[in-house]
Structures are given as C-alpha cells and as structure tokens.
LOVEXKOL-167106 format. One record per residue (C-alpha): chain; residue in one letter; residue number from 1; x, y, z. Coordinates in pm, whole numbers, padded with zeros to 5 digits, always signed. Layout:
[A A NUM [X Y Z]] ...
***
This chain:
[A M 1 [+00000 +00000 +00000]] [A F 2 [+00125 +00350 -00080]] [A D 3 [+00247 +00527 +00234]] [A L 4 [+00155 +00896 +00195]] [A P 5 [+00359 +01035 +00490]] [A R 6 [+00669 +00843 +00376]] [A A 7 [+00622 +00962 +00016]] [A G 8 [+00598 +01318 +00140]] [A A 9 [+00924 +01282 +00330]] [A V 10 [+01099 +01147 +00021]] [A C 11 [+00970 +01441 -00187]] [A L 12 [+01097 +01684 +00076]] [A V 13 [+01446 +01526 +00063]] [A L 14 [+01450 +01539 -00317]] [A A 15 [+01343 +01901 -00315]] [A T 16 [+01623 +01982 -00073]] [A L 17 [+01879 +01809 -00292]] [A T 18 [+01767 +02008 -00597]] [A V 19 [+01780 +02351 -00436]] [A P 20 [+01997 +02585 -00652]] [A S 21 [+02360 +02597 -00550]] [A T 22 [+02334 +02960 -00446]] [A A 23 [+02077 +02868 -00184]] [A Q 24 [+02292 +02577 -00062]] [A D 25 [+02597 +02803 -00031]] [A E 26 [+02408 +03024 +00212]] [A H 27 [+02395 +02738 +00461]] [A R 28 [+02740 +02584 +00386]] [A P 29 [+03017 +02649 +00641]] [A D 30 [+03303 +02865 +00527]] [A D 31 [+03546 +02669 +00304]] [A K 32 [+03823 +02749 +00551]] [A T 33 [+03666 +02504 +00797]] [A F 34 [+03724 +02212 +00559]] [A V 35 [+04057 +02026 +00558]] [A K 36 [+04217 +02045 +00215]] [A W 37 [+04462 +01792 +00071]] [A S 38 [+04729 +02065 +00061]] [A D 39 [+04683 +02103 +00439]] [A I 40 [+04784 +01737 +00488]] [A I 41 [+05082 +01704 +00257]] [A G 42 [+05299 +01938 +00052]] [A E 43 [+05251 +02012 -00315]] [A G 44 [+05390 +01743 -00545]] [A S 45 [+05384 +01473 -00278]] [A S 46 [+05145 +01188 -00210]] [A F 47 [+05126 +00898 +00030]] [A Q 48 [+04962 +00559 +00067]] [A L 49 [+04847 +00422 +00403]] [A Y 50 [+04907 +00055 +00481]] [A G 51 [+04927 -00174 +00780]] [A F 52 [+04733 -00432 +00973]] [A L 53 [+04534 -00487 +01292]] [A R 54 [+04663 -00798 +01469]] [A T 55 [+04596 -00991 +01788]] [A D 56 [+04818 -01273 +01924]] [A A 57 [+04739 -01539 +02185]] [A Q 58 [+05052 -01717 +02316]] [A W 59 [+05109 -02011 +02552]] [A N 60 [+05435 -02162 +02679]] [A D 61 [+05453 -02478 +02890]] [A S 62 [+05775 -02350 +03054]] [A R 63 [+05896 -02004 +03148]] [A M 64 [+06085 -01802 +02888]] [A N 65 [+06266 -01470 +02931]] [A D 66 [+05942 -01299 +02824]] [A P 67 [+05608 -01457 +02722]] [A Q 68 [+05546 -01197 +02449]] [A I 69 [+05895 -01143 +02306]] [A P 70 [+06071 -01476 +02368]] [A G 71 [+06444 -01498 +02310]] [A Y 72 [+06538 -01799 +02525]] [A V 73 [+06405 -02044 +02782]] [A R 74 [+06506 -02003 +03146]] [A S 75 [+06704 -02287 +03304]] [A E 76 [+06489 -02548 +03476]] [A D 77 [+06777 -02666 +03695]] [A P 78 [+06657 -02651 +04059]] [A T 79 [+07003 -02526 +04164]] [A A 80 [+07010 -02241 +03910]] [A P 81 [+07016 -01887 +04059]] [A P 82 [+06699 -01676 +04021]] [A S 83 [+06872 -01461 +03757]] [A I 84 [+06859 -01748 +03505]] [A G 85 [+06630 -02012 +03658]] [A A 86 [+06261 -02091 +03685]] [A P 87 [+06053 -02380 +03823]] [A K 88 [+06017 -02672 +03583]] [A D 89 [+05710 -02663 +03356]] [A D 90 [+05605 -02319 +03483]] [A S 91 [+05352 -02233 +03209]] [A E 92 [+05272 -01884 +03076]] [A F 93 [+04993 -01722 +02874]] [A A 94 [+04993 -01386 +02696]] [A L 95 [+04739 -01200 +02483]] [A H 96 [+04826 -00873 +02308]] [A A 97 [+04769 -00647 +02007]] [A R 98 [+05115 -00484 +02009]] [A L 99 [+05205 -00605 +01658]] [A T 100 [+04933 -00385 +01507]] [A R 101 [+05114 -00171 +01250]] [A L 102 [+05059 +00154 +01060]] [A G 103 [+05275 +00279 +00775]] [A L 104 [+05290 +00553 +00514]] [A D 105 [+05468 +00518 +00179]] [A F 106 [+05553 +00863 +00043]] [A T 107 [+05614 +00961 -00319]] [A G 108 [+05763 +01303 -00380]] [A P 109 [+05843 +01509 -00689]] [A D 110 [+06143 +01430 -00907]] [A I 111 [+06438 +01645 -00798]] [A E 112 [+06550 +01819 -01116]] [A A 113 [+06864 +01968 -00961]] [A L 114 [+06984 +01616 -00873]] [A G 115 [+06946 +01457 -01215]] [A K 116 [+06570 +01402 -01184]] [A A 117 [+06616 +01178 -00881]] [A K 118 [+06300 +01001 -00772]] [A L 119 [+06220 +01098 -00413]] [A T 120 [+06038 +00849 -00189]] [A G 121 [+06009 +00786 +00183]] [A N 122 [+05851 +00569 +00449]] [A V 123 [+05730 +00599 +00807]] [A E 124 [+05617 +00292 +01001]] [A I 125 [+05508 +00243 +01363]] [A D 126 [+05376 -00030 +01589]] [A F 127 [+05306 -00058 +01963]] [A Y 128 [+05595 -00269 +02091]] [A N 129 [+05787 -00003 +02285]] [A I 130 [+05825 -00222 +02592]] [A G 131 [+06038 -00052 +02856]] [A L 132 [+05868 +00286 +02844]] [A P 133 [+05597 +00372 +03098]] [A D 134 [+05333 +00159 +02929]] [A S 135 [+05127 -00149 +03011]] [A D 136 [+04944 -00421 +02823]] [A S 137 [+04636 -00197 +02815]] [A R 138 [+04834 +00118 +02724]] [A A 139 [+05103 +00005 +02482]] [A A 140 [+05345 +00277 +02371]] [A V 141 [+05404 +00372 +02009]] [A R 142 [+05738 +00260 +01861]] [A M 143 [+05907 +00395 +01549]] [A R 144 [+06002 +00103 +01324]] [A K 145 [+06110 +00288 +01013]] [A A 146 [+06155 +00651 +00905]] [A Y 147 [+06367 +00716 +00597]] [A L 148 [+06391 +00901 +00266]] [A Q 149 [+06542 +00770 -00056]] [A L 150 [+06675 +00924 -00376]] [A A 151 [+06686 +00689 -00676]] [A W 152 [+06817 +00704 -01030]] [A D 153 [+06828 +00423 -01289]] [A D 154 [+07057 +00173 -01112]] [A V 155 [+07168 +00379 -00814]] [A S 156 [+06990 +00485 -00497]] [A V 157 [+07079 +00652 -00168]] [A L 158 [+06884 +00601 +00154]] [A A 159 [+06902 +00800 +00479]] [A G 160 [+06710 +00730 +00797]] [A Q 161 [+06602 +00433 +01005]] [A T 162 [+06530 +00099 +00837]] [A W 163 [+06637 -00266 +00848]] [A D 164 [+07003 -00361 +00869]] [A L 165 [+07177 -00463 +00548]] [A I 166 [+07282 -00795 +00695]] [A S 167 [+07051 -01096 +00730]] [A P 168 [+06766 -00992 +00495]] [A L 169 [+06549 -01305 +00540]] [A Y 170 [+06316 -01395 +00830]] [A P 171 [+06171 -01721 +00965]] [A A 172 [+05795 -01765 +00930]] [A V 173 [+05736 -01777 +01308]] [A N 174 [+05779 -01561 +01617]] [A A 175 [+05680 -01229 +01459]] [A D 176 [+05729 -01065 +01799]] [A L 177 [+06110 -01109 +01792]] [A V 178 [+06165 -01274 +01448]] [A M 179 [+06396 -01535 +01611]] [A W 180 [+06655 -01280 +01720]] [A G 181 [+06894 -01442 +01965]] [A A 182 [+06791 -01780 +01829]] [A G 183 [+06941 -01788 +01478]] [A N 184 [+06835 -01470 +01298]] [A L 185 [+07054 -01158 +01293]] [A G 186 [+06987 -00792 +01217]] [A D 187 [+06754 -00523 +01345]] [A R 188 [+06664 -00165 +01255]] [A R 189 [+06887 +00138 +01313]] [A P 190 [+06957 +00489 +01177]] [A Q 191 [+07181 +00459 +00871]] [A I 192 [+07298 +00605 +00542]] [A R 193 [+07359 +00368 +00253]] [A A 194 [+07400 +00351 -00123]] [A S 195 [+07293 +00076 -00363]] [A Y 196 [+07391 -00024 -00716]] [A T 197 [+07135 -00259 -00874]] [A P 198 [+07202 -00330 -01245]] [A E 199 [+07049 -00611 -01451]] [A M 200 [+07282 -00912 -01463]] [A A 201 [+07254 -01270 -01596]] [A G 202 [+06880 -01237 -01651]] [A G 203 [+06825 -01114 -01295]] [A K 204 [+06920 -00823 -01073]] [A F 205 [+07254 -00772 -00900]] [A D 206 [+07249 -00576 -00574]] [A L 207 [+07559 -00420 -00420]] [A T 208 [+07478 -00211 -00113]] [A G 209 [+07704 -00057 +00148]] [A G 210 [+07662 +00199 +00419]] [A I 211 [+07718 +00324 +00771]] [A G 212 [+07485 +00302 +01069]] [A L 213 [+07466 +00392 +01435]] [A A 214 [+07675 +00141 +01631]] [A G 215 [+07528 +00040 +01965]] [A A 216 [+07176 +00147 +01867]] [A V 217 [+07029 -00195 +01952]] [A A 218 [+07245 -00326 +02236]] [A G 219 [+07208 +00007 +02418]] [A K 220 [+07507 -00035 +02651]] [A N 221 [+07548 +00306 +02812]] [A V 222 [+07887 +00443 +02914]] [A V 223 [+07782 +00756 +03102]] [A G 224 [+07500 +01006 +03077]] [A G 225 [+07316 +00805 +02812]] [A L 226 [+07618 +00790 +02577]] [A R 227 [+07609 +00448 +02409]] [A S 228 [+07919 +00234 +02374]] [A G 229 [+07895 +00250 +01994]] [A E 230 [+07880 +00629 +01990]] [A N 231 [+08167 +00636 +02238]] [A S 232 [+08384 +00439 +01994]] [A G 233 [+08397 +00734 +01754]] [A L 234 [+08309 +00507 +01459]] [A P 235 [+07986 +00413 +01280]] [A M 236 [+07885 +00058 +01200]] [A F 237 [+08001 -00042 +00852]] [A A 238 [+07786 -00295 +00664]] [A A 239 [+07766 -00433 +00311]] [A R 240 [+07582 -00697 +00109]] [A A 241 [+07631 -00832 -00244]] [A G 242 [+07345 -01036 -00383]] [A W 243 [+07165 -01155 -00693]] [A S 244 [+06799 -01241 -00749]] [A K 245 [+06579 -01356 -01035]] [A T 246 [+06209 -01430 -01079]] [A L 247 [+06170 -01751 -01278]] [A E 248 [+05909 -01823 -01544]] [A S 249 [+05739 -02059 -01299]] [A G 250 [+05681 -01761 -01069]] [A G 251 [+05930 -01870 -00806]] [A K 252 [+06214 -01642 -00702]] [A V 253 [+06576 -01739 -00648]] [A Q 254 [+06809 -01518 -00446]] [A A 255 [+07152 -01545 -00289]] [A G 256 [+07376 -01302 -00110]] [A V 257 [+07680 -01258 +00114]] [A W 258 [+07707 -00988 +00378]] [A G 259 [+07886 -00865 +00685]] [A H 260 [+07938 -00581 +00928]] [A Y 261 [+08209 -00422 +01145]] [A S 262 [+08179 -00186 +01440]] [A E 263 [+08336 -00115 +01779]] [A D 264 [+08217 -00076 +02137]] [A R 265 [+08410 +00132 +02390]] [A Y 266 [+08300 +00086 +02749]] [A D 267 [+08395 -00076 +03079]] [A P 268 [+08212 -00411 +03117]] [A A 269 [+08306 -00422 +03487]] [A G 270 [+08131 -00092 +03558]] [A G 271 [+08442 +00112 +03639]] [A T 272 [+08620 +00388 +03447]] [A N 273 [+08880 +00180 +03262]] [A E 274 [+08734 +00197 +02912]] [A E 275 [+08816 -00078 +02666]] [A T 276 [+08741 -00123 +02295]] [A F 277 [+08571 -00440 +02172]] [A K 278 [+08534 -00522 +01804]] [A S 279 [+08204 -00645 +01664]] [A H 280 [+08196 -00824 +01328]] [A S 281 [+08000 -01080 +01129]] [A V 282 [+08000 -01255 +00793]] [A G 283 [+07706 -01449 +00657]] [A F 284 [+07500 -01562 +00361]] [A D 285 [+07135 -01582 +00264]] [A V 286 [+06970 -01804 +00003]] [A K 287 [+06620 -01876 -00125]] [A V 288 [+06562 -02151 -00383]] [A P 289 [+06229 -02245 -00544]] [A I 290 [+06187 -02622 -00565]] [A L 291 [+05849 -02629 -00739]] [A G 292 [+05763 -02287 -00880]] [A K 293 [+05580 -02073 -00627]] [A E 294 [+05442 -02378 -00448]] [A L 295 [+05752 -02520 -00275]] [A W 296 [+06069 -02342 -00169]] [A L 297 [+06368 -02354 +00065]] [A L 298 [+06528 -02055 +00234]] [A G 299 [+06785 -01993 +00501]] [A E 300 [+07082 -01805 +00640]] [A G 301 [+07413 -01887 +00805]] [A W 302 [+07657 -01661 +00989]] [A T 303 [+07949 -01636 +01228]] [A G 304 [+08108 -01349 +01419]] [A E 305 [+08199 -01196 +01753]] [A N 306 [+08039 -00950 +01998]] [A L 307 [+07706 -00970 +01819]] [A D 308 [+07449 -00846 +02069]] [A D 309 [+07407 -00520 +01874]] [A V 310 [+07288 -00728 +01576]] [A R 311 [+07088 -00973 +01793]] [A G 312 [+07340 -01259 +01795]] [A G 313 [+07517 -01463 +02064]] [A I 314 [+07180 -01507 +02242]] [A F 315 [+07204 -01132 +02323]] [A Q 316 [+07552 -01174 +02478]] [A G 317 [+07827 -00956 +02332]] [A V 318 [+08112 -00920 +02581]] [A N 319 [+08190 -01144 +02879]] [A A 320 [+08213 -00900 +03171]] [A T 321 [+08415 -01151 +03374]] [A T 322 [+08688 -01234 +03122]] [A R 323 [+08657 -00899 +02938]] [A Q 324 [+08655 -01080 +02604]] [A G 325 [+08421 -01063 +02307]] [A I 326 [+08191 -01365 +02270]] [A G 327 [+08213 -01555 +01941]] [A A 328 [+07898 -01715 +01801]] [A S 329 [+07769 -01895 +01492]] [A G 330 [+07418 -01977 +01381]] [A G 331 [+07143 -01948 +01124]] [A F 332 [+06817 -02106 +01018]] [A G 333 [+06672 -02320 +00741]] [A E 334 [+06307 -02338 +00640]] [A L 335 [+06089 -02528 +00395]] [A G 336 [+05774 -02354 +00268]] [A W 337 [+05478 -02508 +00087]] [A Q 338 [+05186 -02317 -00065]] [A T 339 [+04933 -02598 -00036]] [A T 340 [+04633 -02403 -00173]] [A E 341 [+04557 -02045 -00276]] [A T 342 [+04463 -01967 +00082]] [A M 343 [+04691 -02191 +00292]] [A S 344 [+05068 -02228 +00336]] [A L 345 [+05277 -02455 +00560]] [A H 346 [+05629 -02382 +00690]] [A A 347 [+05873 -02591 +00892]] [A G 348 [+06229 -02516 +00999]] [A Y 349 [+06516 -02521 +01244]] [A S 350 [+06699 -02221 +01391]] [A T 351 [+07002 -02198 +01619]] [A D 352 [+07234 -01947 +01785]] [A N 353 [+07545 -02113 +01929]] [A P 354 [+07790 -01896 +02129]] [A K 355 [+08141 -02031 +02171]] [A D 356 [+08157 -02217 +02504]] [A S 357 [+08519 -02119 +02572]] [A D 358 [+08417 -01751 +02566]] [A L 359 [+08149 -01799 +02831]] [A S 360 [+08138 -01813 +03210]] [A P 361 [+07901 -02007 +03441]] [A T 362 [+07531 -01908 +03416]] [A M 363 [+07575 -01774 +03061]] [A R 364 [+07358 -01904 +02774]] [A S 365 [+07553 -02147 +02552]] [A N 366 [+07304 -02255 +02282]] [A N 367 [+06955 -02185 +02150]] [A K 368 [+06789 -02457 +01940]] [A V 369 [+06441 -02422 +01795]] [A Y 370 [+06236 -02661 +01581]] [A Y 371 [+05923 -02496 +01447]] [A A 372 [+05621 -02537 +01222]] [A T 373 [+05337 -02306 +01126]] [A A 374 [+05021 -02298 +00915]] [A K 375 [+04897 -01971 +00769]] [A W 376 [+04569 -01883 +00599]] [A R 377 [+04502 -01583 +00379]] [A F 378 [+04146 -01483 +00286]] [A D 379 [+04192 -01153 +00104]] [A A 380 [+04235 -00890 +00377]] [A F 381 [+04179 -01136 +00663]] [A R 382 [+04468 -01361 +00770]] [A M 383 [+04539 -01598 +01055]] [A G 384 [+04797 -01853 +01166]] [A V 385 [+04893 -02119 +01417]] [A E 386 [+05256 -02171 +01525]] [A Y 387 [+05436 -02440 +01723]] [A L 388 [+05793 -02401 +01849]] [A N 389 [+05998 -02656 +02042]] [A W 390 [+06266 -02446 +02213]] [A T 391 [+06575 -02550 +02413]] [A T 392 [+06830 -02317 +02574]] [A D 393 [+07155 -02453 +02719]] [A Y 394 [+07354 -02294 +03002]] [A I 395 [+07713 -02314 +03126]] [A G 396 [+07717 -02503 +03456]] [A F 397 [+07343 -02569 +03476]] [A S 398 [+07089 -02787 +03298]] [A D 399 [+06887 -02651 +03009]] [A G 400 [+06538 -02512 +02979]] [A T 401 [+06291 -02655 +02727]] [A A 402 [+05960 -02502 +02626]] [A N 403 [+05679 -02586 +02387]] [A R 404 [+05531 -02263 +02255]] [A V 405 [+05196 -02233 +02074]] [A V 406 [+05076 -01911 +01911]] [A F 407 [+04745 -01827 +01743]] [A W 408 [+04702 -01496 +01563]] [A V 409 [+04448 -01312 +01349]] [A A 410 [+04500 -00999 +01140]] [A Y 411 [+04320 -00758 +00908]] [A Y 412 [+04555 -00620 +00640]] [A F 413 [+04481 -00293 +00462]] 
***
C-alpha cells in the first residue's frame, strides 16, 4: 500500500537536494573550515596508508625470558640462581595487540637539480615499545622505520632508520622477535647507505654498502646516556652483495653474502677503565624455489663476535668476567609449501650457538628451535597457528625446554 507520509518525506528530501547551488551556499560552512589535501601534505607529494590490525594469543609450557617477546628459555635446573632459573614446567599465557602496525609510503616530486632523482620515503610504527611507561592496556608507540630515498636508474641513496643490510630473510614464526637471539641476525637502526642494482645474468645484482649507528640496539650506556657504539667514535660499517631472479614458474631465487664491522668502547666491569671491543660478522642468505611458487627452501648462516648489537650470541656480546668478546655462529633453514591459494605450511630449524670457551658459568651457551606453522590468507583477513619446540643450554646448569603455541588473526589494509 502506498504510504503517503513516507512519500511526502521522500519528496521533501528530493526538493532539498535540488535547491539551486546559491541557496545551498548560504547554509554551507566557510570553506576554511574544511581540511584540504594541501593542508595534509605538501605540493607534489602523495602517500599511501598501509598496515594491519593484529591480535596474538601465546602459551608456553615453561617459562621463557618474556612470554610476548621470547628470546630464550630459562634454566629449569633446581640449583640455578633466580637470575637465570625458573621452576620446571612453569607455564605462561599472553594476549596482546602490540604487533598492530601503521605505515605511510611517500612519493615526492622528481628532484630536477639532482638529475631528476625520484624521491620516496617511508614511516612505520607499531606498539611494541616495551620498557617505556606503558602497560598491556596502554602500549606505547614505537618507530620502526623513518627514511627518505633518492633513486636514479641503477643507483639509490637512503638516509634514515630501516632494516640492517645484513641478514635480509626472516623465519615464518615468532613475529614478535623474528627469532633474534635464536638464529636470525639484524635489526633496525639509523643509517645512510648507497645501492647499485644493475640487470645481470637475466636477474638483478644488488651491491649495497653503508654506515649506521653502532650500539643502537644493544644500548650499553657508558655515562649520561652515551652508548658504547657512539663512544667508539666510529659508525657501524655494513655491506651486502646479492643476486635475485624471478623464474618463469613464478618462483624467485636469491643469494647473497654480507657482513658488518663496528666497535664498542666501554667498561664491562662498571668502572672507568674503558676498553674497545670489536664487533663483526660474515654471513650468507639463500632462497631456492623447488616447485615454482608452491615449494621453496630458504635460510641463512653466519658467524662473528660480539654480536648483541645485531641480535646474535643469544644477546651476549662481551663477557664481563673475562673482558673478552663472545664468538657465536648460527642461522636457520626453512621449507615452505603453498598448499592451496589460501593456505601455506612452513617448517624449519633455527640456532644461535655462542662459543663455550668464551662464556662463564650461568651464561647461555646454545639456542635450538624446531618450528612449524600454518597460515591462511582470505583476502584482507589472515590468521595462523605456530608451534615451536625451544631449548636453551647454560654453562654449569641444565637446560630449559619449552613448547610454545601461538594463534594470531590480522586484518591487512
């Protein structure tokens, strides 16, 4: 049945929408009250927002150094001191949204005065700034990346904070700490670097070198907030040479060699007798498709000394007792299988093995992790389940072993 009052309301709305623009302008707020695009970003620049909303639920059947950002298992030896020990099978549960991430990719105008260099940039944040006055209900914002880049045909220059040049691959599990201290090296730090990326042998060659802030990650203070890397008077030097190619099958092959050198200058005994300790690493990365895009193998291997500033040696750089740098070797290997369009399976092994002769009692002597994960991707919605079997050895005390299970969901945009 025709509803007369409702029809009248519709006619009134239509009449309002067809009022001449001059009449509408009389009731429109002043244009100055509207935010214009030029008020958000400068002329000639644009940006694209990206990121994801993510929630993780995590359970360990034994106590780790941290239930959210695990780097090692605490010793389950009943005679171990409280600084390294925990009761056997002391389970933990954590639930957080700290991995939620927001980023902006910027595109600027070509810089004519610099040979028409293409100007781009990136800013990226998450909420993992543990250590500041925050809590699990008031997580603090953390800067992940903030850099600008000038690029020409085969050459580019980057300045700002981004990922280290070394160790460019990541295991498929433990997104909270990406297996740092347990086989994976690298982190993010302020740096300046240059890249040369010409076509070569049907693929792309990549030679990149640069300097970064030494001590930015380890954060060992000398006095008044001065870090040991800054106190050395030298930057961190890093370089990587690699080659990659996308095959006709869709799979991608890549291989590279890399390394870094820096120095720390501080007193590990807490006095005033400053000493200099060298930090260095060499390593390789490789990814090989076995069956197109459906099956692949990837991994890294490395060795070096005083590696806590690049997340090696199970976060142990210098032995404060012997006043010697701690050598360590490690890496990870992983098999990936894209079973369907929406599901992938990954399994691997990761280890960080400090040199026993460089360690003293109570220090961590090995991290060994077997892991497997299943991931699902349904357009913007993604989720995963992870299992890690984790063992940490200690000098003078028995090990700690934990089974870790993680379930996560995310909305990517």
